[in-house]
NUMIDO-462956 format. One record per residue (C-alpha): x, y, z; residue in three letters. Coordinates in nm, 3 decimals, padded with zeros to 5 digits. Example, Ala and Ser with C-alpha at 12.3 -4.5 7.8 and 13.67 -1.06 7.14 Angstrom:
! residues 2
NODE       xx       yy       zz    r
NODE   01.230  -00.450   00.780  ala
NODE   01.367  -00.106   00.714  ser
This chain:
! residues 457
NODE       xx       yy       zz    r
NODE   03.841  -02.408  -03.843  met
NODE   04.218  -02.422  -03.771  gly
NODE   04.483  -02.446  -03.492  lys
NODE   04.495  -02.086  -03.457  tyr
NODE   04.244  -01.937  -03.680  phe
NODE   03.880  -01.973  -03.617  gly
NODE   03.560  -01.839  -03.804  thr
NODE   03.666  -01.472  -03.722  asp
NODE   04.043  -01.483  -03.732  gly
NODE   04.327  -01.575  -03.481  phe
NODE   04.168  -01.477  -03.135  arg
NODE   04.272  -01.494  -02.788  gly
NODE   04.395  -01.327  -02.474  glu
NODE   04.654  -01.078  -02.559  ala
NODE   05.004  -01.225  -02.487  asn
NODE   04.839  -01.541  -02.361  val
NODE   04.686  -01.738  -02.659  glu
NODE   04.773  -01.461  -02.903  leu
NODE   05.112  -01.308  -02.839  thr
NODE   05.325  -01.047  -03.003  ala
NODE   05.561  -01.321  -03.139  lys
NODE   05.246  -01.456  -03.320  his
NODE   05.156  -01.119  -03.489  ala
NODE   05.520  -01.065  -03.600  phe
NODE   05.538  -01.431  -03.746  glu
NODE   05.212  -01.367  -03.934  val
NODE   05.359  -01.048  -04.065  gly
NODE   05.663  -01.230  -04.167  arg
NODE   05.484  -01.486  -04.369  phe
NODE   05.213  -01.250  -04.506  leu
NODE   05.489  -01.000  -04.615  gly
NODE   05.728  -01.292  -04.785  trp
NODE   05.437  -01.493  -04.929  tyr
NODE   05.213  -01.204  -05.097  leu
NODE   05.547  -01.057  -05.202  thr
NODE   05.638  -01.370  -05.385  glu
NODE   05.310  -01.376  -05.562  arg
NODE   05.332  -01.011  -05.660  val
NODE   05.684  -01.066  -05.808  lys
NODE   05.585  -01.379  -06.017  arg
NODE   05.299  -01.178  -06.141  ala
NODE   05.559  -00.908  -06.275  gly
NODE   05.548  -00.687  -05.963  gly
NODE   05.781  -00.558  -05.705  glu
NODE   05.654  -00.578  -05.349  lys
NODE   05.347  -00.668  -05.170  ala
NODE   05.129  -00.365  -05.005  lys
NODE   04.928  -00.460  -04.668  ile
NODE   04.696  -00.251  -04.498  val
NODE   04.653  -00.276  -04.123  ile
NODE   04.383  -00.129  -03.896  gly
NODE   04.313  -00.177  -03.549  lys
NODE   04.053  -00.111  -03.256  asp
NODE   04.081   00.101  -02.933  thr
NODE   04.222  -00.202  -02.725  arg
NODE   04.565  -00.125  -02.533  arg
NODE   04.728  -00.441  -02.693  ser
NODE   04.656  -00.297  -03.034  gly
NODE   04.967  -00.087  -03.059  tyr
NODE   05.170  -00.387  -02.964  met
NODE   05.033  -00.591  -03.239  phe
NODE   05.006  -00.315  -03.496  glu
NODE   05.381  -00.280  -03.432  tyr
NODE   05.476  -00.648  -03.445  ala
NODE   05.242  -00.712  -03.737  leu
NODE   05.431  -00.424  -03.953  ser
NODE   05.762  -00.553  -03.831  gly
NODE   05.716  -00.886  -03.974  gly
NODE   05.554  -00.741  -04.282  ile
NODE   05.847  -00.490  -04.377  val
NODE   06.137  -00.743  -04.241  ser
NODE   05.983  -00.952  -04.516  ser
NODE   06.016  -00.671  -04.808  gly
NODE   05.670  -00.587  -04.810  ala
NODE   05.524  -00.235  -04.720  asp
NODE   05.274  -00.192  -04.436  ala
NODE   05.028   00.110  -04.437  tyr
NODE   04.870   00.193  -04.113  leu
NODE   04.487   00.317  -04.104  leu
NODE   04.531   00.344  -03.710  his
NODE   04.204   00.310  -03.524  val
NODE   03.924   00.219  -03.752  thr
NODE   03.669  -00.030  -03.819  thr
NODE   03.676  -00.374  -03.951  thr
NODE   03.481  -00.271  -04.275  pro
NODE   03.674  -00.001  -04.348  ser
NODE   03.991  -00.216  -04.369  val
NODE   03.780  -00.430  -04.603  ala
NODE   03.714  -00.154  -04.815  tyr
NODE   04.014   00.040  -04.829  val
NODE   04.189  -00.301  -04.910  thr
NODE   03.962  -00.374  -05.205  lys
NODE   03.940  -00.008  -05.339  thr
NODE   04.303   00.102  -05.303  asp
NODE   04.453  -00.208  -05.440  gly
NODE   04.628  -00.365  -05.135  phe
NODE   04.737  -00.726  -05.159  asp
NODE   04.579  -00.801  -04.801  cys
NODE   04.415  -00.605  -04.516  gly
NODE   04.466  -00.684  -04.148  val
NODE   04.224  -00.588  -03.881  met
NODE   04.350  -00.598  -03.524  ile
NODE   04.037  -00.653  -03.304  ser
NODE   03.848  -00.913  -03.102  ala
NODE   03.526  -00.774  -03.182  ser
NODE   03.286  -00.789  -02.915  his
NODE   03.521  -00.956  -02.657  asn
NODE   03.693  -00.772  -02.342  pro
NODE   03.958  -00.547  -02.384  phe
NODE   04.218  -00.816  -02.266  tyr
NODE   04.153  -01.025  -02.573  asp
NODE   04.252  -00.941  -02.920  asn
NODE   04.276  -01.089  -03.258  gly
NODE   04.407  -01.075  -03.617  ile
NODE   04.142  -01.056  -03.908  lys
NODE   04.272  -01.110  -04.245  leu
NODE   04.113  -01.002  -04.613  phe
NODE   04.222  -01.078  -04.944  asn
NODE   04.278  -00.812  -05.234  ala
NODE   03.911  -00.816  -05.286  ala
NODE   03.808  -00.703  -04.933  gly
NODE   03.683  -01.060  -04.850  glu
NODE   03.756  -01.277  -04.544  lys
NODE   04.082  -01.455  -04.617  met
NODE   04.067  -01.795  -04.800  asp
NODE   04.105  -02.133  -04.620  asp
NODE   04.408  -02.228  -04.818  glu
NODE   04.619  -01.894  -04.718  thr
NODE   04.522  -01.950  -04.371  ile
NODE   04.624  -02.307  -04.361  glu
NODE   04.969  -02.189  -04.496  leu
NODE   04.999  -01.933  -04.227  ile
NODE   04.918  -02.191  -03.958  glu
NODE   05.187  -02.435  -04.090  asn
NODE   05.440  -02.184  -04.093  tyr
NODE   05.350  -02.083  -03.734  leu
NODE   05.397  -02.451  -03.661  asp
NODE   05.760  -02.469  -03.810  gly
NODE   05.722  -02.592  -04.186  ser
NODE   05.528  -02.480  -04.476  val
NODE   05.496  -02.592  -04.839  thr
NODE   05.483  -02.291  -05.112  ala
NODE   05.577  -02.247  -05.445  phe
NODE   05.694  -02.593  -05.489  gly
NODE   05.928  -02.584  -05.187  gln
NODE   05.921  -02.662  -04.804  thr
NODE   06.064  -02.387  -04.574  tyr
NODE   06.129  -02.410  -04.201  thr
NODE   06.243  -02.047  -04.197  ser
NODE   06.180  -01.746  -04.421  leu
NODE   06.445  -01.524  -04.575  pro
NODE   06.476  -01.161  -04.438  tyr
NODE   06.477  -00.882  -04.684  ala
NODE   06.806  -00.688  -04.707  thr
NODE   06.911  -00.352  -04.823  gly
NODE   06.681  -00.154  -05.042  glu
NODE   06.453  -00.459  -05.055  lys
NODE   06.347  -00.405  -04.679  ile
NODE   05.978  -00.248  -04.668  gly
NODE   05.847   00.055  -04.504  arg
NODE   05.539   00.147  -04.301  thr
NODE   05.350   00.406  -04.422  val
NODE   05.097   00.645  -04.217  asp
NODE   04.759   00.584  -04.417  phe
NODE   04.499   00.790  -04.214  val
NODE   04.365   00.917  -04.561  ala
NODE   04.220   00.567  -04.637  gly
NODE   04.007   00.583  -04.348  arg
NODE   03.890   00.929  -04.428  asn
NODE   03.788   00.833  -04.784  arg
NODE   03.570   00.547  -04.614  tyr
NODE   03.406   00.803  -04.412  val
NODE   03.340   01.009  -04.734  gly
NODE   03.178   00.693  -04.891  tyr
NODE   02.949   00.620  -04.609  leu
NODE   02.820   00.991  -04.637  ile
NODE   02.791   00.932  -04.983  ser
NODE   02.553   00.662  -04.927  leu
NODE   02.308   00.880  -04.742  gly
NODE   01.995   00.887  -04.966  val
NODE   01.807   01.141  -04.754  tyr
NODE   01.875   01.412  -04.501  ser
NODE   01.860   01.330  -04.141  phe
NODE   01.776   01.686  -04.023  lys
NODE   01.526   01.684  -03.745  gly
NODE   01.596   01.329  -03.667  val
NODE   01.729   01.269  -03.284  lys
NODE   01.978   00.960  -03.314  val
NODE   02.154   00.789  -03.029  gly
NODE   02.476   00.609  -03.122  leu
NODE   02.657   00.385  -02.881  asp
NODE   03.013   00.343  -03.009  cys
NODE   03.124   00.100  -02.744  ala
NODE   03.432   00.281  -02.672  asn
NODE   03.565   00.104  -02.976  gly
NODE   03.654   00.164  -03.345  ser
NODE   03.309   00.375  -03.430  ala
NODE   03.388   00.641  -03.192  trp
NODE   03.622   00.805  -03.500  thr
NODE   03.355   00.753  -03.765  ile
NODE   02.993   00.716  -03.644  ala
NODE   02.941   01.080  -03.521  lys
NODE   03.111   01.238  -03.832  ser
NODE   02.881   01.043  -04.087  val
NODE   02.559   01.126  -03.894  phe
NODE   02.664   01.480  -03.841  asp
NODE   02.728   01.528  -04.210  ala
NODE   02.386   01.382  -04.306  leu
NODE   02.232   01.652  -04.057  gly
NODE   02.124   01.426  -03.785  ala
NODE   02.103   01.559  -03.416  gln
NODE   02.357   01.311  -03.267  thr
NODE   02.342   01.195  -02.900  phe
NODE   02.655   01.000  -02.841  val
NODE   02.771   00.733  -02.563  met
NODE   03.034   00.487  -02.537  gly
NODE   03.276   00.742  -02.717  ala
NODE   03.569   00.781  -02.445  glu
NODE   03.798   00.498  -02.527  pro
NODE   04.098   00.440  -02.306  asn
NODE   04.236   00.121  -02.376  gly
NODE   04.075  -00.095  -02.129  val
NODE   03.696   00.007  -02.151  asn
NODE   03.604  -00.133  -02.526  val
NODE   03.268  -00.318  -02.476  asn
NODE   03.279  -00.252  -02.109  ala
NODE   02.910  -00.209  -02.000  gly
NODE   02.841  -00.050  -02.340  val
NODE   02.790  -00.147  -02.685  gly
NODE   02.575  -00.424  -02.890  ser
NODE   02.657  -00.653  -02.598  thr
NODE   02.508  -00.427  -02.340  his
NODE   02.244  -00.293  -02.547  ile
NODE   02.021  -00.211  -02.220  glu
NODE   02.255   00.103  -02.198  lys
NODE   02.156   00.234  -02.519  leu
NODE   01.774   00.149  -02.438  gln
NODE   01.803   00.359  -02.130  ala
NODE   01.994   00.645  -02.315  phe
NODE   01.725   00.650  -02.613  val
NODE   01.430   00.687  -02.344  lys
NODE   01.626   00.940  -02.115  glu
NODE   01.673   01.165  -02.424  asn
NODE   01.362   01.114  -02.605  gly
NODE   01.549   01.008  -02.925  leu
NODE   01.394   00.885  -03.225  asp
NODE   01.611   00.592  -03.302  val
NODE   01.934   00.459  -03.160  gly
NODE   02.223   00.232  -03.287  phe
NODE   02.459   00.035  -03.102  ala
NODE   02.803  -00.119  -03.244  tyr
NODE   03.043  -00.327  -03.114  asp
NODE   03.423  -00.292  -03.065  gly
NODE   03.541  -00.321  -03.437  asp
NODE   03.180  -00.182  -03.561  ala
NODE   03.113  -00.467  -03.805  asp
NODE   02.781  -00.529  -03.599  arg
NODE   02.479  -00.304  -03.542  cys
NODE   02.186  -00.332  -03.311  leu
NODE   01.888  -00.097  -03.299  cys
NODE   01.686   00.065  -03.059  val
NODE   01.345   00.198  -03.148  asp
NODE   01.176   00.506  -03.005  glu
NODE   01.046   00.329  -02.722  asn
NODE   01.337   00.178  -02.603  gly
NODE   01.282  -00.169  -02.764  glu
NODE   01.547  -00.389  -02.925  leu
NODE   01.556  -00.422  -03.291  val
NODE   01.788  -00.713  -03.326  asp
NODE   01.979  -00.831  -03.647  gly
NODE   01.694  -01.074  -03.749  asp
NODE   01.439  -00.776  -03.724  lys
NODE   01.667  -00.551  -03.926  ile
NODE   01.697  -00.829  -04.208  leu
NODE   01.308  -00.828  -04.199  tyr
NODE   01.257  -00.464  -04.219  ile
NODE   01.529  -00.424  -04.536  tyr
NODE   01.428  -00.739  -04.700  ala
NODE   01.049  -00.622  -04.698  lys
NODE   01.157  -00.275  -04.811  tyr
NODE   01.344  -00.388  -05.105  met
NODE   01.081  -00.622  -05.196  gln
NODE   00.806  -00.376  -05.177  glu
NODE   01.045  -00.168  -05.435  arg
NODE   01.103  -00.493  -05.643  gly
NODE   01.471  -00.482  -05.576  lys
NODE   01.518  -00.793  -05.359  leu
NODE   01.716  -01.003  -05.586  val
NODE   01.600  -01.389  -05.598  lys
NODE   01.342  -01.263  -05.358  asn
NODE   01.545  -01.409  -05.115  ala
NODE   01.797  -01.335  -04.799  ile
NODE   02.081  -01.523  -04.647  val
NODE   02.042  -01.614  -04.279  thr
NODE   02.233  -01.836  -04.030  thr
NODE   02.104  -02.143  -03.835  val
NODE   02.076  -01.889  -03.534  met
NODE   01.809  -01.670  -03.668  ser
NODE   01.497  -01.663  -03.498  asn
NODE   01.232  -01.899  -03.590  phe
NODE   00.996  -01.566  -03.590  gly
NODE   01.198  -01.433  -03.876  leu
NODE   01.150  -01.726  -04.103  tyr
NODE   00.755  -01.698  -04.016  lys
NODE   00.750  -01.332  -04.101  ala
NODE   00.945  -01.378  -04.429  leu
NODE   00.712  -01.681  -04.517  glu
NODE   00.413  -01.441  -04.460  glu
NODE   00.578  -01.182  -04.730  leu
NODE   00.646  -01.469  -04.974  gly
NODE   01.043  -01.414  -04.917  ile
NODE   01.280  -01.698  -04.948  asp
NODE   01.581  -01.771  -04.712  tyr
NODE   01.892  -01.948  -04.705  val
NODE   02.065  -02.065  -04.404  lys
NODE   02.446  -02.071  -04.325  thr
NODE   02.666  -02.172  -04.052  pro
NODE   02.697  -01.887  -03.811  val
NODE   02.969  -01.658  -03.930  gly
NODE   02.944  -01.349  -04.134  asp
NODE   03.237  -01.530  -04.344  lys
NODE   02.999  -01.797  -04.455  tyr
NODE   02.683  -01.562  -04.502  val
NODE   02.892  -01.369  -04.737  tyr
NODE   03.031  -01.677  -04.934  glu
NODE   02.696  -01.784  -04.977  cys
NODE   02.563  -01.436  -05.083  met
NODE   02.853  -01.412  -05.360  ala
NODE   02.851  -01.769  -05.492  lys
NODE   02.457  -01.748  -05.532  glu
NODE   02.394  -01.357  -05.601  gly
NODE   02.218  -01.279  -05.313  tyr
NODE   02.236  -00.937  -05.205  ile
NODE   02.107  -00.914  -04.838  leu
NODE   02.231  -01.136  -04.536  gly
NODE   02.318  -01.112  -04.195  gly
NODE   02.303  -01.266  -03.830  glu
NODE   02.071  -01.202  -03.535  gln
NODE   02.393  -01.050  -03.349  ser
NODE   02.385  -00.772  -03.597  gly
NODE   02.636  -00.854  -03.883  his
NODE   02.448  -00.744  -04.155  ile
NODE   02.554  -00.756  -04.534  ile
NODE   02.448  -00.526  -04.800  phe
NODE   02.659  -00.689  -05.097  ser
NODE   02.610  -00.404  -05.332  lys
NODE   02.815  -00.170  -05.092  tyr
NODE   03.039  -00.399  -04.859  ala
NODE   03.214  -00.719  -04.864  thr
NODE   03.151  -00.774  -04.472  thr
NODE   02.919  -00.684  -04.197  gly
NODE   02.918  -00.290  -04.133  asp
NODE   02.765  -00.170  -03.823  gly
NODE   02.751   00.216  -03.963  val
NODE   02.652   00.125  -04.290  leu
NODE   02.348  -00.117  -04.132  thr
NODE   02.251   00.199  -03.936  ser
NODE   02.249   00.442  -04.254  leu
NODE   02.018   00.172  -04.432  lys
NODE   01.788   00.173  -04.156  ile
NODE   01.768   00.549  -04.155  met
NODE   01.682   00.527  -04.528  gln
NODE   01.377   00.310  -04.466  val
NODE   01.286   00.539  -04.188  leu
NODE   01.305   00.851  -04.387  met
NODE   01.137   00.705  -04.694  asp
NODE   00.858   00.544  -04.500  arg
NODE   00.802   00.828  -04.257  lys
NODE   00.710   00.594  -03.981  val
NODE   00.856   00.502  -03.665  ser
NODE   01.114   00.229  -03.626  leu
NODE   00.850   00.047  -03.384  ser
NODE   00.612   00.030  -03.669  lys
NODE   00.855  -00.109  -03.914  leu
NODE   00.944  -00.393  -03.679  ala
NODE   00.602  -00.491  -03.581  ser
NODE   00.542  -00.740  -03.862  gly
NODE   00.802  -00.979  -03.696  met
NODE   00.708  -01.154  -03.382  lys
NODE   01.017  -01.302  -03.202  thr
NODE   00.964  -01.638  -03.036  tyr
NODE   01.088  -01.695  -02.702  pro
NODE   01.437  -01.842  -02.712  gln
NODE   01.678  -01.999  -02.437  thr
NODE   02.038  -02.012  -02.502  leu
NODE   02.288  -02.213  -02.285  val
NODE   02.662  -02.259  -02.349  asn
NODE   02.821  -02.538  -02.191  val
NODE   03.195  -02.578  -02.187  arg
NODE   03.340  -02.918  -02.273  val
NODE   03.659  -03.081  -02.345  lys
NODE   03.578  -03.189  -02.696  asp
NODE   03.315  -02.994  -02.883  lys
NODE   03.282  -03.231  -03.168  lys
NODE   03.277  -03.553  -02.982  ala
NODE   03.011  -03.392  -02.725  ala
NODE   02.795  -03.318  -03.042  cys
NODE   02.788  -03.638  -03.159  glu
NODE   02.763  -03.857  -02.840  asn
NODE   02.463  -04.066  -02.875  ala
NODE   02.302  -03.975  -02.541  ala
NODE   02.313  -03.607  -02.644  val
NODE   02.167  -03.681  -02.954  gln
NODE   01.869  -03.866  -02.807  ala
NODE   01.809  -03.572  -02.586  ala
NODE   01.795  -03.341  -02.866  val
NODE   01.568  -03.563  -03.059  asp
NODE   01.335  -03.584  -02.769  ala
NODE   01.325  -03.180  -02.732  ala
NODE   01.269  -03.150  -03.100  ala
NODE   00.966  -03.372  -03.094  lys
NODE   00.806  -03.197  -02.787  lys
NODE   00.874  -02.882  -02.952  ile
NODE   00.736  -02.992  -03.295  gly
NODE   00.682  -02.773  -03.602  asp
NODE   00.610  -02.451  -03.376  lys
NODE   00.983  -02.399  -03.278  gly
NODE   01.315  -02.573  -03.301  arg
NODE   01.617  -02.706  -03.122  val
NODE   01.964  -02.628  -03.199  leu
NODE   02.313  -02.770  -03.086  leu
NODE   02.632  -02.626  -03.246  arg
NODE   02.978  -02.584  -03.168  gln
NODE   03.146  -02.218  -03.086  ser
NODE   03.384  -02.128  -03.319  gly
NODE   03.614  -01.932  -03.093  thr
NODE   03.593  -02.149  -02.747  glu
NODE   03.563  -02.478  -02.605  pro
NODE   03.188  -02.448  -02.586  val
NODE   02.872  -02.630  -02.710  val
NODE   02.596  -02.399  -02.767  arg
NODE   02.226  -02.516  -02.700  val
NODE   01.931  -02.296  -02.801  met
NODE   01.574  -02.395  -02.816  ala
NODE   01.287  -02.146  -02.963  glu
NODE   00.919  -02.231  -02.904  ala
NODE   00.581  -02.045  -02.853  glu
NODE   00.659  -02.039  -02.474  ser
NODE   00.951  -01.963  -02.265  lys
NODE   00.882  -02.235  -02.044  asp
NODE   00.895  -02.485  -02.301  leu
NODE   01.222  -02.346  -02.420  cys
NODE   01.384  -02.369  -02.047  asp
NODE   01.251  -02.744  -02.017  glu
NODE   01.392  -02.842  -02.356  cys
NODE   01.739  -02.683  -02.311  val
NODE   01.780  -02.797  -01.965  glu
NODE   01.718  -03.165  -02.057  ser
NODE   01.980  -03.142  -02.310  ile
NODE   02.230  -02.967  -02.080  val
NODE   02.184  -03.203  -01.815  lys
NODE   02.308  -03.500  -02.059  val
NODE   02.604  -03.277  -02.181  leu
NODE   02.713  -03.232  -01.834  lys
NODE   02.708  -03.609  -01.736  gln
NODE   02.917  -03.713  -01.994  ile
NODE   03.215  -03.490  -01.932  gln
């Protein structure tokens, strides 16, 4: 993690931690740096595509970014309100040099963020991120020279902005093309979180024949994730039961996550989604390497269920960036997080909420059983998670007294659960988590560690 960019981009409160000036300067650097690379490869100028979610500040950042990009001589293509995975898809398929998504994902409306994708639609490499950060701090070394300021394009070399809503429409068409079965006769609930999915999800499900019931699809700039979406799954759970629906899907602000609700209104989280689809692929002989990629936050119950199926698993740090990097390097085709970032590498380079819901629908239609039945093979272990604000995350985690408390808790749980201490990628927070066969034991172990963390502050 850098000074500005965390595990999922440059994120903070709009015009506090992340300002319009930051966005302009990020655009300035990307426009200049990528155009220089294009020229050195025999081209003329870079092309950068930009999407945003429904936050009010998104317009400000969209204009600031595109202003910086074109002032440096590159062209900016605007997808307008769209999903994060659509930006990754369009970047890769339409030959862009970079993709930018303006979103703070599941955060409240007053936060925003800048996520970057390379030409392959993958999260931007750390080397380029470091160059951007160095430039923001006043000095960057690139192409064998050190710059304290960057040249502006002049005359006919100034870039242009292009309305590119057609790119988003092609992405919708792509999702529809992945529908293996008709959803006719199935009652589906969609919670769009008043975010990016409101322009896409219903269109896809309608085209595939589902009877759709939609909530969280009235964005006004300040209600993204407000009481709806994957961070407030209880609303969709009630919605499914009230309307007698067969299944429900909840997305977050930029729709790179998906959580499910079964016909009884019960949550099916990212771990259970991984379990369901891993089993489905294994049964059809399509689970490459007979393994999936998870993060350290996946529930202990997932690992137990996978072991019973004879399916292997790999653990990465938290963040779909790390999940995808592991998948790409080692050749795995399914991976994800408990939070609902699920990656199907045959179809996408990042978590894609709408794609995930389509894949769960595929299993439902193929197996002709309920979602509750599909998920019943995995028992979720009780879990307690507490976030503790600290002055120095690294120092707190490495503190001898804290480590002793963690060891004592792990010994108490034994091999029937686990204890995890990790640093947040976006906040000055240490997350303390325990999983065990009883909730009381989880609470007791976490409380003992949190007590020590607070004492050392």
